[in-house]
N, C-alpha and C positions, 0 to 999 in steps of 0.2 A: 357510157359516152352519150352525148346528145345527138351525134350524127351530123352528116354533112349538110343536112337541110337547115340546120340552125344558122341564123345570121348573127354572129357574135361580134360585139364591139370589144376588141381586145384591150386589156389594161396595158399601161406602159411598162416597159421592161425594167425600169428602175424600182418598181415596187417589189418589196420582199414579202409583204403580207399576202395571205390567201385572198383571192378575188371574192367579192360578194356578188352573187348572181341573182338577177330578177328575170323571170320568164314572161314573155308576151305571146300567148297563143291567140292569134287574131284571125279574123276573116279578112284576108287581103285580096280576095278574088271574086266575091259574090255580093251579098246584101249590104255589108257594112263598109264598103270601100269609100263611101263619102266621108268617113271619119278615121278609119284605121291608119292610113298612111301618115296623117298628121300626128296622131297619138304616138305611133312608133318612132317617127322622126324626132318628136320632142323628147321622148325617153332616151334615145340614143345620143341626142345632142347634150342633154343634161348630164348623162353619164360621162361624155367626153369632157365637158367643162369641169365636172367634179374631179375627174382624174387629173386634169391639168392643174387643179388646185390641191392635189395631194390625196384624192380619194375621200372616203368616208372614214374619219378617224384613222387615216393612214392605210386603209384597205382600198385596193382598186375595185372598180365596178365593172361588171359585164352585163350587157343586155342581150338576152336570147330572144329572137323573134322567129316564130313559126306560123304557118298558115293552117287554119282548120276549115276554111271555106264555109263557115257558118253551119257545119255539119256536127251535131252532137257527138257522134261516135269518133270522128276525127279529133274533136276537142278533148274527149276522154283520153284518146291515145296520146295526144300532146301532153296532157296533164301527167299521165303515167310516165312519160319519158323524162319530164323535168322535175317531178316531185323528189324531194330529198337532195337535189342538186341546186335548185333555185330557192331563195328565201321566200319568194312570193310567186304566185301564178295569176296572171291577169287574162281574162277571156274576151272581154269587150263584145259580148253577144249575149242577148237574153236566153235564147234556147240552149246555147252551149253552157252558159253559166249555170242554168238550172240543172243541166245534165251532170255537170261536174260537182256541184255543191255538196251532195250527199257524200261523195268520196272524200273531198277535202275535209269535211266535218269529221268523218270517221278516221281519216288518216292523221289529223292534226296538222294540216298544211294550211298556210296563210293564203287565202284567196282574195284577190282584189276584184271589186265589182263596181267600178265607177260608172254611174249613169245608166247601168243596164241591170238585168236580172231581177231578183225579188226585192220589192220595196221594203218589206219588213226585215231585210237583212241588216238594217241599221240597228236592230235590237241585239246588242252584243251578248246579252244574257242567254239568248237562244242560239244565235248564229255566232258562236264565239270564235270561229276561225275565218269569218267573212267580213271584209271591210269595204263598204261602199265609198267612204271618204268624201261624201257630198250629199246634196239634198235628194230626197225621194221625189217622185212625181206627185205624190199626194201633197208634199210640202211646197213644191213649185206652184201647184194650182192654188193652194191656200195663200201663198205669198202674192200671187197675181191679184186675187180678189182683195187681199188686205191693202195692196197698193191702190187699187181702184177705189176702195172705201175712203182712203185718205184723200185721194183726188176729189172725191165727191163730198167733201166736207164732213166726213165722219158717219155718214148714213147712206145705205144702199136701198132703202125703202122706195119702191116705185121704179127702180131701175130695171132694165131688161138686159140680161146677160145670155149670150149664145155660147154654147160649148160645141165647137166644130171639131170633128176628129176623124181620123182614119179608123175604120170599124174592125179593129182586131185588138188583142189584149193591151198593146202599148197605148192605143188611143182611148180604150175603155177604162183604163186604170183609175183616172182621177174622178170618174163620174160619182161614186158614193160620197167623196169629199165635197164636190160641187153641190150635190143635193142636200147635204147636211148644212153647208154654208147658206144655201137658199132658205132653209128653215130658220137659221139663226138670224140672218140679216134682212130677210123680208124682200129680197129682189125676186124678179120673175126669171126663171131659168127654162131654157128649151135646149134640147139636144139635137144636133145636126150631124149624123154620121154620113160618111161616103165610103164606097168599097175600095178594096185593094185593086190595083196598085196605087190609087190615088190620083189618076189622071182624068177621071170623070167625076167632077164635083158639082156639075150643073144643077142637079136636082136639089142638093143640099142648099146651094146658094139661092135658088129660086124660093125655097121655103124660108130661108133666113131673111131674104129681102122683105117678105111679107111680115115677118116678126119685127123688123126694124129695131135691132138691139142697140143699146148704148155701148156695149162692150162685147167683143168677140174673142174668146179664149180659144186659140187654135192649137191642137195637138197633132203635130205632123213632123216630117223631116224631108230634107233634100228637095226634089223637084215638086213635091206637093205644095210647097210654099209659092212656087212660080205659078202653078195652076190657080191657087187661091187668090193671088194678087190680080190675075187676069179676070177671074170671076167677080172679085169685088168691084173692079172697074166696070165690068159689063153690067153689073147690077146697081151701080151708082152708090156704092158703099165706100166711104173714105177709109184708106188704109190706117189712119190714125186710130181707128176703133179696134184694131187687131193687136193682141199681145200673144206672141207665140211661146211655146215651150222652148227650152234652150237650143233645140236642134235647128237653128237658122244661122247660116254662116255667110261669108263674103261671096262664095260661089253662088249661092242662092240670090243674093242681092245683085250680082252681076247679071245673072240670068233673067231677073225681073227687070233690071235696068236701074242704075244708080239714082237717076232722077225720079223714075216711076215708082221706086220703092220708098220714097221720102215719106216719113211719118210712121212707118211700121215699127212695132216694138217687139222685144223679146225679153224673156227672163234669162239671167245668166248667173252661174256660180263663179265666174272669173272675169277679170278685166279684159278689155279688147285692145287691139292695136299692138304696135311695136315700141311704145314709149317706156315700157317697163324696164327697170335696170337689168334684170337677168336676160331678157330678150335682147337688149342692146349689147350686152356682153357676149352673148352667143353669136350674134352677127359679127362683132368685131374680132373675137378670138377664134371663131371657127369659120364662118362663111367668108369673111374678107380674106382669109388665108387658104381658101379652097378646102376646108376640112369639115364642112357641114355634111350631115348624113342624108340630105335630100334636097328637094327643090327649094331654093331660097324664098320664093314667093309664098310658100306654105307657112312660113314662120309668122306671117301676119294674120293667119287664120285663127278664129276663136277656138277651133278644135285643137290646134297646136298649143294654144294657151291652156286649154283644159288638160291636155296630156302633160304639159310642163308642171302645172299645179299639182296634178295627181302624183307625179314622180318626185316632185319636190317634197311632198308630204311623206311619201314612202321612204325616201332617202333620209328624211328627218327621223322617221321611226327607227330606221337602221342605226342612225347616229346615236339616238337615245339608248338603243339596245346595247350598242358597243360601250357607251359611256357607263351604263348602269350594270351591265351583265358581263362585259368583256368577251373577247373572242375565244373560241370560234362561235359564230352565231348559229342558232338553231331556229326552227319554226316557232318554238315556244318563247324563245327570247325575243324574236321579231314581233310576235303578237304583243308581248309586254311593252316593247318599245313603241309600237303604234298606239297602244292604250295609255302611253305616258305623254302624248302630244298635248300641249297646252297653248292656246292662243297663237297658233302658228298660221301666219298669213302669207308665207313665201315671199316676204319683202313687199307686201302689198298686191300680190298677184290674185289673191282670193280673200274672202272674209276670214277672220281669225277662226281657225278650227280648233276645237278641244275634243279630243277623242278619248273616251273612257271605256271601261268594261261594260257599261250599260249602253253607251251611244257610240256606235262604230261609224256614224255618219259625220260627226263633227259639229253638229249644231243646226244644219239645214238652212243656212242663210243664202239668199240670192238677192239680186237687185234687178231693176227694169232699165233697159237701154232703148233709145230711139234712134233710128237711122235718119240723119238730117240731110241726106243727099250726097254726102262725101265721107262721113264717119259715124260711128256709134257714140251717142251722148248719154251719159247716165241720167236717169230720171228719178232715182230714189237712192237712199242709203241701203246698205246691206241690212236685211232683216229676216226673221223667221216668224211668220204670223200664225195665229191659231195653233200654237204648239200642243195644246191639250187635245184638240181634234186630230191632229196629225199623229200624235203618239198613241191615242186610243185606237186609231186605225191600224197603226203598226202592231200594237199589242194584240189586237183581234186576230190578225193574220199570223203573226209569229206564234201565238197561242195555239192556233189550229195546226200549225206545222209541228210544234212541240208535241202536241197530243198524238198526231199521226205517226211521229217518229218515236214515240214512247219515251219522251224525255221527262 
């Protein structure tokens, strides 16, 4: 049994088939609380909507949510509780994902690793039980530079690009790709780190002001964006020059100020807002009837959309597994189902993903959006730039893992 600490969204009594369970072992109390409530809420809402529509190929869905507090040992304990009972386990934490990954690989359990964990886990030939189902940070950095190249008429020679980042592994990860792109494209690159927890960026911005960059690529999350916006203003640098990694949401915009944040840009793997048909249906069929799984205002958050896209893709994998393999589902069947996904865009919520035995990321596409003072406006089409560089970086790291693991 999973125990009383599990928060389970029960299937409707009219279902005769065995429930399909998905486990979310999340940090609901410490470092990742800026994103985990929205992810969990989206997964539970989508399960509820799916059950209203007859489940997945007639099977009801259950979402199990437990807290690991961003502690690797607690994450391992959660994994051990749910393995064999849930078709997938999702950790949504880099340290916890890294701690659990060897066990999931050894046990043959499907591990979801959306936007966290090892970037090289998109290599399905090495990490055959791990599914990021989205772009790597290497890919996001390459996509931002590729977008700026298009904006600059096809050449970056003579341009100055600043890489501003929180100085720990998440922020440092894109640096090798940025340095390789500098060699390829001939732009001038300078690195501007600032220390944890990210509330003191003054030194980095003072140096950045002297550099006078044409583009600032910012690798940060949560309140770090608010600090950066204030520092940009204090140093006379327009926000229009900043493009952030995907971890910039409506809460950050509100804290910066809707008008003050005008012009700032972000990379994103999903669409923004509440105009998407699935989100509209969730609001009508669940929230308007008092059946939503959380705060209604969070449904408009980009992290809710990211959670919804992730679980739309996971449910599609389960649907394909049931269609191709038949019930009861196993981890092996679920893995094959996910690797059967072709051109799946969740009704336009995300770029079309194709997941294969080689690519567990789905293609690595993102687009750039700009805040116009009231909403996010797309600035580009979905694209995956410099795929050769991104995949050579992936293979370098996955090869090192495979060697160390004796694969």
